[in-house]
N, C-alpha and C positions, 0 to 999 in steps of 0.2 A: 569621528562614528562613523562611518562609508556606507550608505543606503539607508540610515536608520538602525545599520545593527549594534548589536552593543557588545562591549570587548569582549566579559566572558562570554563562554559556550552555550548556548540557547536551543530548547527545542520546540518544537511544534509539530504535534502531534494530530495526525489528519486520520478517521475513521467513516466509514459510512457501509454500505452494503456493496453487492459488487458492482462492479461496471456504473460504479456513480461519479467516475473521473476522478477518485482519488490520485490516481498514480498521473498523468499527465499533469493536472493541475499543480501539484508539490513537485512536481520537477521544472516548474514552471518559477513557485513560490521563491524554490531553493537559489533558480540559478538570479532571480531579483533582488535576491538577499545575498549575496555569496555565499550560501549553505551548502552543504552536501546535502543529496536526494538520496533518503534509505526506503525505498519499496519492501517490507518487510515480505509482501504476499509475492515476490518472486524468489523467496528462499523457498517458498514451500512448492510451490511452481517445478524448484530446482530439484528437492525432495524428492516429486513427484516422478519426475522424468528421469532419472535415475534410477527411480524404482521398475518406471518401464522398462525399462532397461533390460531388468532381469526375464520379460514376457511369462511373468506369471500373471494367474486370476487375479483382480485388485479386489475380488468378493474375498480371497484369503489372504489378504497384507498384513502382516503383522509389524509392531511398534518396533523391536527390537531386530527385526531385516531390515527397514529406511533407515532407522537412526544406524547403522551400521554402511549402507550405503551412501548416510550426506558425507562421510569420509572422503567422499568426493569431489565432494563443494569447496568450495574457495566465497569467499565474499570481501572482497577490496573497495579500496575505492581509486575510481576513474575519469577524472574530465567532472569532477562535480559532482561526483554519481558514487553510491555504494553501489557495486553489479553483481551477480553471481555468475562465478566460474564453475563446469564442470569438466573433472582432469584438466583445469587450468584452460580450457579455453572459453570464452564466450558463446552463449547457446539460448540467445533473446528467441530466436524463431522459433526453438524447441517449444520455450517457456509457454507460448503465449499460443499451442498448438489446441488443437479440438480434443488428444487424450488426454492430455494433460489437464483442460478446464473443466475435462467431464469427472477427472478422479481426485483433483483435488482438494475438496472438501471432506475427503477422508480420511486423507493425511493431514490439514489444516486442525481435525478433530481429534487426533490422539496428543493426549495431553504431556508426554516426555517429545515430543517432535515441536509442540508449540513450544515447551522450555530450551530448548536446542534455538530455537527462531530467534526468542525473545532473549537469549542473550549473545545470540551475536549484532542483531537490532542496539543493544545497549554497549556492547563494547567498541562499534562505530563513531558512539556519539561523544565516545570518554576524548577523543583528539579532536572531535570535528561540531562545530555549529551546527544542527540537520532539521530537516523538512523529513518528517518518516511518516510514512501511510499505510493500510493495514488492515488488523484485524487488532481486537486489546490495545490500541497505543494509549490509547489515553484514559484507559480504566486499569492497565494491568501492566504496559511495557512501560509508560512515562506518565504513573499517577501526579504527578510532581511535575508535567510539562509547564512551560513558561506561556505557553499557546493551545488550546485545546478545539480541533476544529471537525464537525462532523457535517460530511455532504451525504443528502437525500435528494433523488429527482427520480423520475415517473417513469415505474416497468421498461415501458415502449418504449423513452427515452434514453433510458440506456442499452438496449435493447440493439433500437439504432445507430448508436457513436461507437458501439461494440465493432459493428457491424463493419460501419465505416473504417476506423479504427485497421479491421482484420480484411476487406477484401479494397480499400485502396478506392471503391466510386459509394453511389445512393445505393442501398438494397432494396428490393423491392418490400412491398407489402407483407407477402406470405413469407420469404423471410424472417423479417421484424416479428411477429409473429410467431415464427419458430424458435427464433432466439428470445423472444419473451418469454416462452413458454419454459427452456430452459433457467433465463437467471430468477422466475419467480419459485420454482422448483429448489434451486441455488440459494435463494434466499430462507425457504423455511429452514432447508439445512443447516445455516450459517446461523441464527438466531441466537441462538445462545452466543455465539464468540465477536458476536455484532452489534453492542451493546453503547449506546451513547453517553458518554459521563456527564454526569448533573454538571458538572461545570463548564463544558465545549459548549461552542457558539456552532448552532445551529445552521446551515447555510441551503434552502433546495434550488437546487441550481437545473432544476427543469429546463426553464425558460433564460435561465442564462448564458453567454458565452463563457469562453474558457478564459477571456479576457479580463472578465469581470468578474467572475469566483477569484483569478488569482489578486486581481486590485482589491479585492475585501477583503482577503485574506492577508496580505504586505500591510494596507492601512493598520490593520488588526495588531500582527505583530508589531509596528513602528508605533503602536497606541500603548503597549505591555512593556516598550522597550523605556517609553518615555517618561512613566507612570513610574517605573522602576529609577529611574534617574530622579526623579523630582522627591522620591522617597529617601534615597541613598542622598540626600545635598539637604533635605530639609532637617 
């Protein structure tokens, strides 16, 4: 067994509010355990991006037209992760843009779009051990995940981290305050889709480095594996 990784396919579900560090932490955990990273939020962002290409008023977006637009989206393994492609091309910079961020919540609330995203994510886990982050991962997508983690952090800190990632520099207090307001409003919109599973491990990352977050989750995964090995041997 390499790096404490079980022989069977293993699912780690990481949930939490927007900008709580789910995706970057999940990437590191997946790399440490030689799993594949699956960012379900990237699929919602991809669906939002292709709909923005239609240049229609987001207030008038309909579920049917968004589902039709998802035909342009692929979800493929690449260098230890599953990544969304738009028209066969990587579009990561577009997916993290302001317009996508502003409108992704309205797309993510659409039940059939959520069902489409969940189907893509489950399919990814059929052939790989995965670390999956996003919405409803431990409650709806993988209710029987081997390990569930729920990350939280103070909104100001979440805003600061997001701006550092986006701007590549230390943001001003005014910039953080503006981003914090967006995050608080996003939390209110996402409340019904960001629920902690009853058996998830809660980790407050406000004062943790990313290395600390990763170490805790890797240790938890290895503990689950060890218990499973003892049970099967016993």
